[in-house]
ZATOR-59341 format. One line per 4 residues: number of its first residue (from 1); their letters; for each residue x, y, z of N, C-alpha, C. Coordinates in steps of 0.05 Angstrom, whole numbers. Example, Ala and Ser with C-alpha at 12.3 -4.5 7.8 and 13.67 -1.06 7.14 Angstrom:
BEGIN
1	AS	264/-114/156/246/-90/156/264/-66/156; 257/-45/142/273/-21/143/258/1/157
//
This chain:
BEGIN
1	MTSQ	2826/478/1769/2812/479/1743/2792/457/1742; 2768/465/1732/2745/445/1730/2749/428/1706; 2746/400/1711/2748/381/1688/2723/381/1672; 2724/377/1647/2701/377/1629/2696/349/1619
5	IPPE	2669/341/1618/2661/314/1608/2654/318/1579; 2662/299/1562/2656/302/1533/2626/299/1528; 2616/314/1509/2586/313/1503/2578/286/1495; 2593/270/1481/2585/243/1472/2579/225/1495
9	TITL	2595/229/1517/2591/211/1541/2564/217/1554; 2556/242/1556/2530/250/1568/2507/239/1552; 2508/240/1527/2486/231/1509/2482/201/1511; 2503/185/1511/2500/155/1513/2489/147/1540
13	GSAL	2497/161/1561/2486/153/1587/2457/159/1590; 2449/182/1579/2420/188/1580/2404/168/1564; 2413/159/1542/2398/139/1526/2396/113/1540; 2417/105/1554/2416/79/1569/2396/82/1591
17	SLTK	2395/104/1604/2377/108/1626/2348/108/1617; 2343/120/1594/2315/120/1583/2306/93/1574; 2323/77/1563/2317/49/1555/2309/32/1578; 2324/35/1600/2318/19/1624/2291/27/1635
21	QKAW	2285/52/1634/2259/62/1645/2235/50/1629; 2238/49/1602/2216/38/1586/2213/8/1591; 2234/-6/1594/2233/-34/1599/2218/-40/1624; 2224/-24/1645/2210/-29/1671/2180/-22/1668
25	TFAA	2175/-2/1652/2146/5/1648/2131/-17/1634; 2144/-29/1613/2132/-50/1598/2127/-75/1615; 2148/-81/1632/2146/-104/1649/2124/-101/1669; 2121/-76/1679/2099/-71/1698/2072/-75/1685
29	ALGV	2069/-65/1660/2044/-68/1646/2037/-98/1641; 2058/-113/1634/2053/-142/1631/2044/-155/1656; 2055/-146/1677/2047/-157/1703/2018/-151/1710; 2011/-125/1705/1983/-118/1711/1964/-133/1694
33	GALG	1971/-137/1668/1953/-152/1650/1950/-180/1658; 1972/-192/1667/1971/-220/1676/1953/-223/1700; 1956/-204/1719/1939/-204/1742/1910/-202/1735; 1904/-184/1714/1876/-181/1705/1865/-207/1694
37	LLAT	1881/-221/1677/1872/-246/1666/1867/-267/1687; 1884/-268/1707/1880/-288/1728/1855/-281/1744; 1851/-255/1748/1826/-248/1763/1801/-254/1747; 1803/-250/1720/1779/-256/1703/1774/-286/1703
41	AAFH	1795/-302/1701/1791/-331/1701/1779/-341/1727; 1786/-328/1748/1776/-337/1774/1748/-327/1781; 1737/-308/1763/1711/-297/1770/1689/-315/1761; 1669/-319/1777/1645/-336/1771/1621/-320/1778
45	RAPP	1604/-315/1756/1579/-300/1761/1558/-318/1773; 1543/-308/1791/1521/-323/1804/1499/-329/1783; 1489/-354/1781/1468/-360/1762/1442/-344/1768; 1426/-338/1747/1401/-323/1752/1382/-339/1768
49	PENP	1366/-327/1783/1347/-342/1799/1327/-357/1782; 1321/-381/1790/1302/-398/1775/1274/-387/1778; 1259/-389/1755/1231/-381/1756/1215/-400/1773; 1199/-391/1790/1184/-409/1807/1163/-424/1789
53	PAQG	1158/-449/1794/1139/-464/1778/1111/-451/1780; 1096/-453/1757/1070/-441/1757/1052/-455/1778; 1037/-438/1790/1019/-448/1812/995/-463/1800; 990/-486/1810/965/-501/1803/966/-515/1777
57	IQVG	990/-521/1765/992/-534/1739/1013/-556/1740; 1007/-579/1729/1026/-601/1726/1027/-608/1697; 1051/-610/1686/1055/-614/1658/1070/-640/1653; 1058/-657/1636/1072/-682/1628/1081/-680/1599
61	KTDV	1087/-702/1587/1096/-702/1559/1074/-695/1540; 1050/-705/1545/1028/-700/1527/1002/-692/1542; 1005/-684/1567/981/-677/1582/987/-654/1601; 966/-641/1609/968/-619/1628/945/-622/1648
65	TLAA	952/-618/1674/932/-619/1695/930/-592/1709; 907/-581/1710/902/-555/1723/886/-558/1748; 896/-544/1769/881/-544/1794/857/-526/1790; 838/-528/1809/814/-512/1806/819/-482/1808
69	NAAQ	841/-474/1822/847/-446/1825/869/-437/1806; 876/-453/1786/897/-445/1767/889/-421/1751; 909/-403/1746/903/-379/1730/895/-385/1701; 904/-408/1691/899/-415/1663/869/-418/1657
73	WKVL	853/-423/1678/824/-426/1674/812/-400/1663; 825/-377/1667/814/-352/1658/813/-350/1627; 831/-365/1614/832/-364/1585/823/-390/1571; 817/-410/1587/808/-435/1575/778/-436/1573
77	RVTP	769/-449/1551/740/-453/1547/737/-481/1534; 719/-497/1544/716/-524/1534/688/-526/1522; 685/-546/1504/660/-551/1491/657/-581/1484; 633/-592/1484/631/-620/1477/633/-625/1447
81	VQVP	642/-649/1439/643/-657/1411/614/-663/1402; 607/-654/1379/579/-657/1370/578/-673/1343; 555/-685/1339/549/-697/1313/539/-675/1294; 552/-671/1272/544/-649/1254/516/-653/1243
85	AVHW	502/-631/1241/475/-631/1229/478/-626/1199; 456/-630/1185/455/-624/1157/461/-594/1154; 479/-587/1136/487/-559/1132/485/-552/1102; 484/-526/1098/483/-517/1070/510/-514/1058
89	SNAF	513/-520/1033/538/-518/1019/544/-489/1013; 567/-484/1001/573/-457/991/553/-451/968; 550/-425/962/531/-417/942/541/-423/914; 523/-434/897/529/-439/869/514/-418/852
93	PARF	527/-407/832/513/-388/815/490/-401/800; 468/-386/798/445/-397/784/430/-374/771; 407/-380/758/391/-360/745/362/-370/745; 344/-351/745/316/-357/743/309/-361/713
97	TVDE	294/-382/707/286/-387/679/256/-392/678; 246/-393/653/218/-398/648/213/-428/651; 191/-435/662/182/-463/663/173/-471/635; 188/-487/621/182/-493/593/155/-507/590
101	ALAA	146/-521/611/120/-534/609/97/-514/608; 103/-489/616/82/-468/616/88/-446/595; 104/-453/575/112/-433/555/105/-443/527; 103/-424/508/98/-431/480/112/-411/463
105	KVGT	123/-422/441/136/-405/420/118/-405/396; 111/-381/387/92/-378/365/106/-367/340; 100/-380/318/110/-371/292/87/-366/272; 94/-361/248/73/-357/227/69/-383/212
109	PLAG	45/-392/208/40/-417/193/46/-414/163; 46/-389/153/51/-385/125/72/-363/121; 88/-366/101/108/-346/95/95/-320/86; 108/-298/91/97/-272/83/112/-249/95
113	RVST	100/-226/95/112/-202/105/96/-191/129; 110/-185/151/96/-175/175/85/-147/169; 59/-144/174/47/-118/170/44/-102/196; 39/-116/219/35/-103/244/45/-121/267
117	VHVV	58/-109/287/66/-123/311/49/-110/334; 34/-127/348/15/-117/368/26/-118/397; 48/-130/402/58/-133/429/87/-123/432; 95/-119/457/123/-113/463/133/-133/483
121	LGQT	160/-134/486/172/-153/505/164/-147/533; 155/-167/548/147/-164/576/117/-157/579; 103/-155/558/74/-149/559/58/-173/567; 38/-169/584/19/-190/592/-3/-192/571
125	VKAG	-9/-217/562/-29/-222/542/-48/-244/551; -71/-244/539/-91/-265/544/-92/-283/520; -102/-307/524/-106/-326/502/-125/-314/481; -117/-314/456/-133/-304/434/-127/-275/427
129	EPLF	-111/-261/443/-104/-234/436/-83/-233/413; -84/-213/396/-66/-212/373/-36/-208/381; -19/-222/367/10/-218/371/22/-203/348; 17/-212/323/27/-197/299/10/-206/276
133	SVAS	10/-189/255/-5/-195/230/14/-198/207; 6/-216/188/24/-223/165/7/-221/140; 18/-209/120/6/-209/93/19/-231/77; 2/-250/67/13/-273/53/-5/-281/30
137	PDIA	6/-286/7/-11/-295/-16/-22/-323/-11; -9/-338/6/-18/-365/11/-45/-366/26; -50/-346/43/-75/-346/57/-99/-340/38; -93/-324/18/-114/-318/-1/-121/-343/-17
141	GLRA	-101/-360/-23/-106/-385/-37/-122/-404/-21; -116/-405/5/-132/-423/23/-161/-414/25; -165/-388/27/-192/-378/30/-207/-382/3; -193/-379/-19/-206/-384/-45/-214/-413/-48
145	EREK	-197/-430/-38/-203/-459/-39/-227/-465/-22; -230/-452/0/-254/-457/17/-279/-447/3; -277/-424/-9/-300/-413/-23/-309/-430/-46; -289/-441/-61/-296/-459/-83/-309/-484/-73
149	AAVS	-299/-494/-51/-311/-518/-40/-340/-513/-31; -345/-489/-20/-372/-482/-11/-391/-479/-35; -381/-467/-57/-398/-464/-81/-403/-491/-93; -383/-508/-94/-386/-535/-105/-406/-551/-89
153	LDVT	-405/-547/-63/-424/-562/-46/-453/-552/-51; -457/-526/-55/-484/-516/-61/-494/-527/-87; -477/-527/-108/-485/-538/-134/-492/-567/-132; -474/-582/-118/-478/-611/-116/-504/-617/-101
157	KAAY	-509/-601/-81/-534/-606/-65/-559/-601/-81; -558/-580/-97/-582/-574/-115/-585/-596/-135; -563/-606/-146/-565/-628/-166/-576/-653/-153; -568/-658/-129/-577/-682/-114/-607/-680/-110
161	ERVK	-617/-657/-102/-645/-654/-97/-662/-659/-123; -651/-649/-145/-665/-652/-170/-666/-682/-179; -643/-695/-176/-641/-723/-184/-659/-740/-166; -659/-734/-141/-675/-749/-122/-705/-747/-128
165	AMVD	-713/-722/-136/-741/-718/-143/-749/-734/-168; -731/-734/-187/-736/-749/-212/-736/-779/-207; -719/-788/-189/-718/-817/-183/-744/-824/-169; -753/-806/-151/-779/-812/-137/-802/-812/-157
169	AKAL	-800/-796/-178/-821/-796/-198/-817/-818/-219; -798/-835/-215/-793/-857/-233/-783/-848/-261; -773/-822/-261/-763/-812/-287/-735/-820/-291; -721/-826/-270/-692/-835/-271/-689/-860/-255
173	PAKD	-669/-876/-263/-665/-901/-247/-653/-894/-220; -655/-913/-202/-646/-909/-174/-616/-905/-173; -601/-917/-192/-572/-914/-191/-563/-885/-194; -579/-869/-208/-571/-841/-211/-573/-826/-184
177	ALES	-591/-834/-167/-593/-822/-141/-569/-829/-124; -559/-855/-127/-535/-863/-112/-510/-847/-121; -507/-843/-147/-485/-828/-157/-486/-798/-148; -510/-787/-148/-513/-759/-139/-507/-756/-109
181	DQQL	-515/-777/-94/-509/-776/-65/-479/-777/-60; -465/-793/-75/-436/-795/-72/-423/-769/-79; -431/-755/-100/-420/-730/-107/-425/-709/-85; -449/-710/-72/-455/-692/-51/-437/-696/-27
185	REAS	-432/-721/-20/-414/-727/2/-385/-718/-3; -376/-721/-28/-349/-713/-34/-346/-682/-33; -367/-668/-42/-366/-639/-41/-367/-629/-12; -382/-642/5/-383/-635/33/-356/-640/46
189	LSLR	-343/-662/39/-316/-669/50/-295/-648/42; -296/-640/17/-278/-619/7/-280/-593/22; -305/-585/28/-309/-561/43/-298/-563/72; -303/-587/84/-293/-591/112/-262/-590/112
193	LAEN	-249/-602/92/-220/-602/90/-209/-573/87; -222/-558/70/-214/-530/66/-217/-513/91; -239/-518/105/-243/-503/130/-223/-512/152; -217/-538/153/-198/-548/172/-170/-537/168
197	KLRS	-163/-533/142/-137/-522/137/-135/-494/148; -155/-478/144/-155/-451/155/-156/-451/186; -173/-469/197/-176/-471/225/-150/-480/239; -135/-497/226/-110/-508/238/-89/-486/240
201	LKVS	-91/-465/225/-71/-444/226/-74/-427/251; -97/-428/264/-103/-413/288/-97/-384/285; -108/-373/264/-104/-344/258/-132/-331/255; -132/-305/256/-156/-289/253/-155/-275/226
205	PRGD	-177/-275/210/-177/-261/184/-175/-231/188; -159/-218/171/-157/-189/172/-161/-177/144; -161/-193/124/-164/-184/97/-162/-208/78; -164/-203/53/-163/-225/34/-136/-239/35
209	NEFT	-115/-224/38/-88/-237/38/-73/-232/64; -87/-226/86/-74/-219/111/-87/-234/134; -71/-243/153/-82/-257/176/-66/-248/201; -77/-253/225/-66/-245/250/-60/-270/267
213	VVSP	-36/-272/277/-29/-294/295/-36/-285/323; -50/-302/338/-59/-296/365/-44/-313/386; -46/-304/410/-32/-318/432/-47/-344/439; -32/-366/441/-45/-391/447/-52/-395/477
217	RDGV	-43/-377/494/-47/-380/523/-44/-353/537; -53/-353/562/-48/-329/579/-19/-330/588; -7/-306/590/21/-305/598/33/-278/593; 60/-279/592/76/-255/588/94/-260/563
221	VIEK	97/-239/547/114/-241/524/143/-241/533; 156/-264/532/184/-266/542/204/-266/519; 195/-267/494/213/-267/471/198/-255/447; 212/-237/433/200/-225/410/222/-221/389
225	NVLP	219/-235/367/238/-234/345/225/-226/319; 207/-206/320/192/-198/297/189/-168/297; 191/-156/272/189/-127/268/171/-122/244; 158/-99/243/141/-93/220/157/-93/194
229	SQQV	144/-102/173/156/-104/146/177/-126/144; 180/-143/165/200/-165/164/189/-188/148; 205/-199/130/198/-223/115/202/-247/133; 182/-263/136/183/-286/155/176/-312/139
233	DAGA	188/-333/149/183/-360/137/164/-375/155; 151/-394/143/132/-411/158/147/-428/178; 136/-429/203/147/-446/223/169/-433/240; 180/-411/233/201/-398/248/189/-386/274
237	PLVG	201/-392/298/190/-381/323/195/-351/324; 174/-335/329/177/-306/328/170/-294/355; 151/-304/369/143/-293/395/140/-316/415; 151/-312/440/148/-331/461/130/-320/483
241	VADL	111/-337/491/92/-329/512/93/-350/534; 96/-341/559/99/-360/582/82/-352/605; 72/-371/619/59/-367/645/80/-366/667; 83/-343/680/104/-339/700/95/-343/728
245	STVR	72/-356/732/63/-362/759/80/-383/772; 95/-398/755/115/-417/765/140/-413/748; 163/-412/762/189/-409/747/208/-431/757; 230/-433/743/250/-453/750/276/-438/757
249	VAAD	292/-451/774/319/-441/780/339/-462/769; 356/-452/752/376/-470/739/404/-463/750; 417/-483/762/444/-479/773/463/-499/759; 488/-490/755/508/-507/742/529/-515/763
253	LFEA	530/-540/770/548/-551/789/573/-562/775; 596/-559/788/619/-573/777/616/-603/781; 629/-618/764/625/-647/764/631/-659/792; 652/-649/805/659/-659/832/638/-652/853
257	DAGG	624/-629/849/604/-621/869/577/-635/864; 573/-646/840/547/-658/834/544/-686/845; 566/-698/855/564/-725/866/547/-725/891; 529/-743/892/511/-746/915/486/-728/914
261	IVKG	485/-710/894/461/-693/891/441/-708/873; 417/-713/884/397/-728/871/370/-713/872; 351/-723/857/324/-711/858/313/-713/886; 304/-690/896/293/-689/923/313/-677/943
265	TKAL	338/-673/936/357/-659/953/347/-631/959; 349/-623/985/340/-597/992/358/-575/981; 346/-553/973/361/-530/962/351/-505/975; 369/-486/980/362/-460/990/368/-439/968
269	ITSP	348/-425/960/351/-406/937/349/-378/948; 368/-361/940/369/-333/946/375/-318/920; 372/-291/921/378/-275/898/389/-248/906; 411/-239/895/422/-212/901/403/-190/893
273	SLPG	385/-195/874/367/-174/864/341/-174/880; 338/-193/899/313/-194/915/321/-195/944; 325/-172/957/333/-171/985/312/-186/1003; 322/-202/1020/305/-217/1038/292/-242/1026
277	FSVE	297/-247/1001/285/-270/988/301/-295/995; 288/-315/1007/301/-340/1014/280/-362/1014; 283/-382/997/263/-403/994/277/-430/994; 265/-449/1009/275/-476/1009/257/-493/990
281	ADIE	269/-510/974/254/-526/955/270/-552/950; 258/-570/936/271/-596/929/281/-595/901; 304/-607/897/315/-610/870/296/-626/853; 287/-615/831/268/-629/813/282/-647/794
285	MVSS	305/-639/784/319/-656/765/349/-650/765; 365/-671/763/394/-669/760/400/-681/732; 413/-665/716/419/-673/688/437/-698/688; 431/-716/671/447/-740/667/471/-736/649
289	VADP	472/-712/637/493/-705/618/508/-680/628; 534/-680/627/550/-657/635/555/-639/610; 557/-614/616/563/-595/594/591/-601/583; 594/-606/557/619/-614/546/641/-593/546
293	ERHT	633/-567/547/652/-546/547/660/-536/575; 640/-532/592/645/-522/619/649/-544/639; 641/-569/632/643/-592/650/627/-586/676; 603/-577/672/585/-573/694/560/-590/690
297	VPVW	546/-594/712/521/-611/712/498/-593/719; 479/-588/702/455/-571/708/436/-586/727; 426/-570/746/404/-579/763/382/-558/763; 357/-567/768/334/-550/766/317/-552/791
301	VRLP	306/-529/799/287/-527/821/263/-511/811; 239/-520/818/215/-506/810/205/-490/834; 197/-464/829/188/-446/850/162/-433/842; 143/-429/861/119/-413/855/126/-384/852
305	NTDG	111/-370/835/116/-341/831/90/-327/827; 71/-332/845/44/-321/842/44/-291/844; 63/-279/858/63/-250/860/79/-237/838; 91/-253/821/107/-242/798/132/-228/806
309	RIRP	141/-233/831/166/-220/841/191/-229/826; 191/-255/818/214/-266/805/213/-261/775; 234/-251/764/236/-245/736/255/-265/723; 247/-278/701/265/-296/687/290/-281/678
313	NAYA	312/-296/678/339/-287/670/353/-271/692; 340/-267/715/354/-253/737/373/-273/751; 394/-262/764/413/-279/778/401/-291/803; 411/-315/810/403/-328/835/427/-343/846
317	EVRL	425/-352/871/445/-368/884/431/-392/897; 444/-415/894/432/-440/904/452/-453/923; 443/-460/947/458/-475/967/445/-502/971; 460/-523/971/449/-550/973/454/-562/1000
321	ASAP	434/-577/1010/437/-590/1036/457/-612/1034; 476/-613/1053/497/-633/1053/496/-648/1079; 490/-674/1077/489/-691/1100/517/-701/1107; 525/-702/1132/552/-712/1139/555/-742/1134
325	QPGT	580/-750/1130/585/-779/1128/581/-793/1154; 572/-818/1154/569/-832/1180/595/-833/1195; 593/-827/1221/617/-827/1238/632/-801/1240; 623/-781/1224/636/-755/1224/626/-739/1248
329	LEIP	645/-725/1261/639/-708/1284/647/-679/1278; 640/-661/1296/644/-633/1291/654/-619/1316; 674/-601/1313/685/-585/1335/689/-557/1325; 693/-537/1343/700/-511/1334/728/-511/1320
333	TSAL	731/-494/1300/756/-493/1286/779/-485/1304; 774/-468/1324/794/-459/1342/805/-481/1360; 792/-504/1362/801/-525/1379/825/-541/1367; 829/-538/1341/850/-554/1328/877/-541/1331
337	VSDG	897/-557/1338/925/-548/1339/941/-564/1320; 960/-551/1305/976/-565/1286/1004/-556/1287; 1023/-575/1284/1052/-568/1283/1062/-569/1254; 1044/-570/1235/1051/-572/1207/1050/-600/1196
341	AHQY	1057/-619/1213/1057/-647/1204/1035/-663/1217; 1025/-654/1240/1005/-669/1254/983/-650/1263; 959/-661/1267/936/-646/1277/926/-659/1302; 920/-643/1322/911/-655/1347/894/-635/1362
345	VYVQ	880/-645/1382/864/-628/1400/870/-637/1429; 861/-620/1448/864/-627/1476/837/-635/1487; 837/-660/1497/812/-672/1507/813/-672/1537; 791/-663/1549/789/-664/1579/779/-691/1587
349	ESPG	798/-708/1596/791/-736/1603/778/-737/1631; 786/-718/1648/773/-716/1675/775/-686/1682; 761/-677/1703/761/-649/1709/789/-638/1713; 797/-619/1697/823/-606/1699/846/-621/1686
353	HFVR	841/-645/1675/862/-661/1663/858/-662/1632; 877/-650/1618/875/-647/1589/897/-663/1575; 889/-680/1556/908/-697/1542/908/-690/1512; 932/-688/1501/934/-683/1472/928/-708/1457
357	RPVV	910/-706/1437/902/-729/1422/903/-723/1392; 916/-740/1376/917/-735/1347/889/-740/1335; 882/-725/1314/856/-728/1300/861/-726/1270; 841/-735/1255/841/-731/1226/818/-711/1220
361	AGSS	826/-687/1211/806/-666/1207/799/-663/1178; 775/-653/1173/766/-648/1146/763/-619/1140; 744/-612/1124/740/-584/1116/725/-569/1139; 728/-542/1138/715/-525/1157/694/-508/1143
365	RDDR	673/-501/1158/653/-483/1147/639/-469/1170; 638/-442/1168/625/-427/1189/637/-432/1216; 664/-432/1217/679/-436/1242/674/-463/1255; 664/-482/1240/661/-510/1250/678/-528/1233
369	LLIY	690/-548/1246/709/-566/1233/700/-595/1235; 701/-609/1212/694/-637/1212/717/-654/1221; 711/-674/1238/732/-692/1248/723/-721/1240; 742/-735/1226/736/-761/1216/746/-783/1235
373	QGLK	768/-778/1249/779/-798/1267/791/-784/1292; 790/-798/1315/804/-789/1338/786/-780/1361; 761/-776/1356/743/-766/1377/717/-783/1378; 703/-780/1400/678/-794/1404/657/-773/1410
377	PGEV	632/-779/1403/610/-759/1410/609/-755/1440; 605/-731/1449/602/-724/1477/628/-718/1491; 652/-725/1480/677/-718/1493/680/-688/1493; 695/-678/1513/699/-649/1517/727/-641/1507
381	VVEQ	728/-621/1490/754/-612/1480/757/-582/1487; 782/-573/1486/789/-546/1492/782/-529/1467; 763/-512/1470/755/-495/1447/773/-470/1445; 779/-459/1468/796/-435/1469/818/-439/1490
385	GAVL	843/-434/1482/866/-437/1500/882/-462/1495; 876/-477/1473/891/-501/1467/921/-494/1461; 926/-471/1449/954/-464/1444/969/-459/1470; 955/-448/1490/968/-444/1516/977/-470/1528
389	LDNQ	960/-490/1527/968/-516/1538/991/-528/1521; 990/-524/1495/1011/-534/1478/1038/-521/1485; 1038/-495/1490/1062/-481/1498/1073/-491/1525; 1056/-497/1544/1064/-507/1569/1079/-533/1566
393	IALA	1069/-551/1549/1082/-577/1545/1109/-572/1531; 1110/-554/1512/1135/-549/1497/1156/-538/1516; 1149/-520/1534/1169/-508/1553/1179/-529/1573; 1161/-546/1581/1168/-566/1602/1185/-588/1590
397	N	1184/-593/1564/1198/-615/1553/1220/-606/1533
//
């Protein structure tokens, strides 16, 4: 008879066998992991190959020496340090104006009402040509005064002749002739005064109570503040006439820019409305008073305008000649290198040997930079490629 094993016994044995198998598997995995860690710890990667030093270049802490066959010469360009010449400043806004010495403002000598206006703005006139006519009761009074003086003179003259004849005939005493002569002189003086009053008005008669104001000079009507039927007062400027053969340029400089600008300073005048127009002239006057609102200083330049090309009130631009301070030098702007705190350039002290040198730089204009300290005239600096030399020193140190 075959013996039978209880089911519980078979199940327990299988479980024990499976547990032992897992333990061995885990132990094997731990062993493999340990071997991997040991292998990793023992591994050493070979260092990357060192870059070969650049051919033909030696780098110090603040200098670089290039051989004649160095590749860096292809990107380097050197230039001598120069003494800056007189240069033009930035453009200041300006305008063309009338030369006041060649202008006149005309008004009416007597109050009245404008009857006719004979000119328009911008019209060319000759001296003595009519500008406007005014009807005024005052002119009639002046003319009546002159006529009365003329009649009085005629009567007094006739009386004088009669008295003189009677004195010569011994019919009257000599003192009567003296009195008559005095009256004649007074009448003559009254007529001259009346005529001078009319003559001083510088007007032309047009009627009993009307007169015409004429231009006092040759020129162009640059201002007109009069219309027909307008009531005008004596002395008020109504028409401006100016000779435009010479004009002025007025520029307003900021107070800081006006320092050092004096009479005789060279100025370059251009105008956006006149293509190709460029004239050099001397500053004629610098105002001694600043504008209280804009804090600017007016300057004036006088220009000839024989061809009439320049029109008053048109825009202009003025550039002023600026002489450098003594000891100031000039280099290309590209020659300057800065790390944010310091400014320096690379100076070629001998062929192929460049030394970094600190400088004190000023303002730049037209790709040129002013240098106040650090360089001497005639020294040679790196104009192009200074950053390359700077990088070589940074990499080496």
